[in-house]
Every structure is written in structure tokens, then in C-alpha cells.
C-alpha positions in Angstrom: -72.5 -57.7 -44.8 -73.6 -58.8 -48.3 -73.8 -55.2 -49.3 -70.2 -54.6 -48.1 -68.9 -57.7 -50.0 -70.6 -56.5 -53.2 -69.1 -53.1 -52.8 -65.6 -54.5 -52.2 -65.9 -56.8 -55.2 -66.9 -53.8 -57.4 -64.0 -51.8 -56.1 -61.6 -54.6 -56.9 -63.0 -55.0 -60.4 -62.6 -51.3 -61.0 -58.9 -51.5 -60.0 -58.3 -54.5 -62.2 -59.9 -52.7 -65.2 -57.5 -49.7 -64.8 -54.3 -50.0 -66.9 -51.2 -50.6 -64.7 -48.0 -48.9 -65.8 -45.0 -51.2 -65.7 -42.6 -48.6 -66.8 -40.1 -47.6 -64.0 -40.2 -43.9 -63.0 -37.4 -42.0 -64.4 -35.2 -40.5 -61.6 -34.3 -36.8 -61.6 -30.7 -37.9 -61.4 -31.0 -39.8 -64.7 -32.7 -36.8 -66.4 -29.9 -34.5 -65.2 -27.3 -36.9 -66.4 -28.9 -37.2 -69.9 -29.2 -33.5 -70.3 -25.6 -32.8 -69.1 -24.2 -35.7 -71.1 -25.9 -34.3 -74.2 -24.7 -30.8 -73.6 -21.1 -32.0 -73.3 -21.1 -34.4 -76.2 -22.9 -31.9 -78.5 -20.3 -29.3 -77.4 -22.8 -26.9 -75.8 -20.5 -27.1 -72.9 -17.2 -26.5 -74.8 -14.0 -28.5 -74.1 -11.8 -26.6 -71.6 -14.5 -24.4 -70.1 -15.2 -24.2 -66.4 -18.7 -24.4 -65.0 -20.4 -24.1 -61.6 -22.9 -26.4 -60.0 -25.4 -23.5 -60.1 -24.9 -23.1 -63.9 -25.6 -26.8 -64.4 -28.7 -26.6 -62.3 -29.9 -23.7 -64.5 -29.0 -25.6 -67.6 -30.9 -28.7 -66.7 -33.7 -26.9 -64.6 -33.1 -29.5 -61.9 -32.1 -29.1 -58.3 -28.6 -29.4 -56.7 -28.8 -33.0 -55.3 -29.7 -34.7 -58.6 -27.2 -32.6 -60.5 -24.5 -33.3 -58.0 -25.1 -37.1 -58.4 -25.1 -36.7 -62.2 -21.8 -34.9 -62.1 -20.3 -37.7 -60.1 -21.4 -40.2 -62.8 -20.0 -37.9 -65.6 -16.7 -37.6 -63.7 -16.4 -41.4 -63.7 -16.9 -41.3 -67.5 -14.2 -38.6 -67.9 -16.7 -36.1 -69.2 -16.3 -33.7 -66.2 -13.3 -33.0 -64.1 -14.0 -32.2 -60.4 -11.3 -30.2 -58.7 -11.9 -29.7 -55.0 -12.1 -26.0 -54.0 -11.6 -25.0 -57.7 -14.9 -26.2 -59.4 -15.9 -28.2 -62.4 -14.2 -28.4 -65.8 -15.1 -29.9 -69.1 -12.0 -31.7 -70.2 -10.2 -30.8 -73.4 -10.3 -33.3 -76.3 -7.1 -35.3 -76.0 -6.1 -37.3 -79.1 -3.8 -39.6 -77.2 -6.5 -40.5 -74.7 -9.0 -41.0 -77.5 -6.8 -43.5 -79.1 -6.3 -45.4 -75.8 -10.1 -45.4 -75.4 -10.5 -46.9 -78.9 -8.1 -49.8 -77.9 -10.5 -50.8 -75.2 -13.7 -50.0 -77.2 -12.6 -52.2 -80.1 -12.2 -55.3 -78.0 -15.2 -54.9 -75.8 -17.6 -53.7 -78.6 -16.7 -56.7 -80.7 -17.5 -59.0 -77.7 -20.8 -57.1 -77.0 -21.9 -57.4 -80.7 -21.1 -61.1 -80.7 -23.1 -61.7 -77.6 -26.0 -59.6 -78.8 -26.3 -61.6 -82.0 -26.3 -64.8 -80.0 -28.6 -63.8 -77.1 -31.1 -61.3 -78.6 -34.7 -62.2 -78.2 -37.2 -62.2 -81.1 -38.4 -58.8 -80.1 -34.9 -57.4 -79.8 -34.0 -58.9 -83.1 -36.8 -57.0 -84.8 -35.6 -53.8 -83.0 -32.2 -54.3 -84.6 -33.8 -54.7 -88.0 -35.7 -51.4 -87.5 -32.5 -49.7 -86.4 -30.8 -50.9 -89.6 -33.4 -49.1 -91.6 -33.2 -46.0 -89.5 -29.5 -45.7 -90.0 -29.9 -46.1 -93.7 -32.6 -43.5 -93.8 -30.5 -41.1 -91.8 -27.6 -41.6 -94.3 -30.0 -41.0 -97.2 -31.6 -37.9 -95.7 -28.3 -36.6 -94.1 -30.3 -36.3 -90.9 -27.9 -35.8 -87.9 -30.6 -35.9 -85.3 -32.0 -39.2 -86.6 -28.5 -40.7 -86.7 -27.7 -39.6 -83.1 -31.0 -41.0 -81.9 -30.5 -44.3 -83.6 -26.9 -44.4 -82.3 -28.1 -44.1 -78.7 -30.7 -46.7 -79.2 -28.2 -49.1 -80.8 -25.8 -48.6 -77.9 -28.6 -49.4 -75.3 -30.0 -52.3 -77.3 -26.7 -54.1 -77.8 -25.9 -53.8 -74.1 -29.3 -55.1 -73.1 -29.2 -58.0 -75.6 -25.6 -59.0 -74.7 -26.7 -59.6 -71.1 -23.3 -59.1 -69.5 -23.1 -56.4 -66.8 -19.3 -56.4 -66.8 -19.1 -55.7 -70.6 -21.8 -53.1 -70.1 -19.9 -51.3 -67.5 -16.8 -51.1 -69.7 -18.8 -49.9 -72.7 -20.6 -47.2 -70.9 -17.3 -45.6 -70.0 -16.6 -45.1 -73.7 -19.9 -43.9 -75.1 -19.9 -40.2 -74.1 -16.3 -39.5 -75.0 -16.7 -41.3 -78.4 -19.9 -39.3 -79.2 -18.2 -36.0 -78.3 -15.2 -36.7 -80.5 -17.3 -37.8 -83.4 -19.5 -34.7 -83.2 -16.3 -32.5 -83.0 -14.9 -34.3 -86.1 -18.3 -34.3 -87.9 -18.5 -30.6 -87.8 -15.3 -30.5 -89.9 -15.7 -33.5 -92.1 -19.4 -34.0 -92.7 -19.0 -37.9 -92.8 -22.5 -38.7 -91.7 -23.3 -41.0 -94.6 -20.2 -43.2 -93.9 -20.8 -43.4 -90.2 -24.5 -44.2 -90.6 -24.0 -47.0 -93.1 -21.3 -48.6 -90.9 -23.7 -48.5 -87.9 -26.4 -49.9 -90.2 -24.2 -52.9 -91.0 -23.7 -53.6 -87.3 -27.5 -53.5 -86.6 -28.2 -55.7 -89.6 -25.7 -58.4 -88.6 -27.0 -58.6 -85.1 -30.6 -58.7 -86.4 -29.6 -61.6 -88.6 -28.2 -63.3 -85.4 -24.9 -63.8 -87.2 -22.2 -63.4 -84.5 -19.2 -63.5 -86.9 -20.7 -61.0 -89.2 -21.6 -58.7 -86.3 -18.0 -58.9 -85.0 -16.6 -58.1 -88.5 -19.1 -55.1 -88.8 -18.0 -53.8 -85.4 -14.3 -54.0 -86.4 -15.0 -52.2 -89.7 -16.7 -49.4 -87.7 -13.8 -49.1 -85.3 -11.3 -49.2 -88.2 -13.0 -46.1 -89.6 -13.3 -44.4 -86.2 -9.6 -45.0 -85.6 -8.8 -43.7 -89.1 -10.5 -40.3 -88.6 -9.2 -40.0 -85.0 -5.6 -40.3 -86.3 -6.5 -37.9 -89.2 -7.6 -35.4 -86.7 -4.1 -35.2 -85.0 -3.3 -32.0 -86.9 -6.4 -30.3 -85.4 -5.0 -30.8 -81.9 -1.3 -29.9 -82.5 
């Protein structure tokens, strides 16, 4: 009996000494969504093209069920059109819809930035400070990949720090379409430095926990986005 107890105690100690991963497992559906969202926003899947479920499976190297679930999510975000009996379509870029999207995005993003500045933890505040530096570095180096990575991180961090699931739901509907339009516009205008610095100002203000400054930085960013959206009208005529 004593020998068994000693053996059990040793086994328990071995288990305790092993590192325990607290990171949630990433679902295949999420991976499929991320790959497809990136392919659409980076114009790999071009606006106006038709695609099959099989093509999306081959693109992501993921099976039908996760891809089908990812497609449903992308359809809710207006990044894919599902037509029964006809297939899947990547929507054209529509300037009028983009301006309507910006009306919603401006109000909700201002609110999210305010709440993030007020509610961010010490650790989140430091992450905003780091993102401010990353945006400035991407502007200095003209590094598109670094900017896009920082942009995604800023989106996720502001939503987390705001701690409002209703605002989060509204904002997520705008992210993909906004990124796709900017990438389309960027290929013509090469405005990376301006965009990166405007994003840097948002991250800086939230990192300073200055709600009013964060709201103002958000408005200035949306002012510029609305400006280049309207400037792009001739491209869609």
C-alpha cells in the first residue's frame, strides 16, 4: 500500500511539473475563415469571380465541412455571395455600399476606441504602445506586410479592450470589406505612410488611456478613409 501511494504521489508530481497549455485549440473552421478572408481582401480571389466549394477546399487545404462553415461566416460579412443552385461569388467592389459601411464604421469605431482607452488593462495598454511603434516603423520602411499585421492586431485588441460584445459584432462586419477596399485603393495610390501614421495615432491615444484623443484619432482616420473612398468613384464608373 505504501509503495502504491508513493508511486501515485510521484506520478502526480510529474504531471504538475509538466507545462500546461492554456491556449485554446484553433478550430479548422477558424483557419479556413482566416485563409479565405485573406484571399478575398488581398484580391487573390478577385471581385466578381465565381468559385466552387471544391476550389476553396483546394485553396485552403481544408475539408468541406470547415470550409462550408467559413463560407457561411464570410457570407454574413458580405465577402461571399451564396446563390442556391448557382454557386459562390466574390462580390464586386461597390462604392455606394462602401460609403454606407463607413457611416456605420465611423460611429461604432469611435465608440470602441473610447471604451478601449477607458477599459484597457495594463498589459493591453503596453500592447497598444507597441502597436504604435509598429505602425510608425511600417510607415518608415514602407512595409505593407507589417502594416497589415499591425492593423489586424489593432482591430482585435481594440475589440478585446472595449469589452462590449454588441459593438464587437457590428465592427467585425466592417473589417473585411474595409481591408479589401483599402488594398484595392492602395495598389493605385501607394498611401501606406499616411494610413500607417493615422493608425499609429489611434494606438497611441488608446495606450495613453485618453478617451477623447482616441475618439478624435479615430475620426481623423475615418475622414481620410472616406476621402479616398469618394476619390475612387471614377475607378468604378
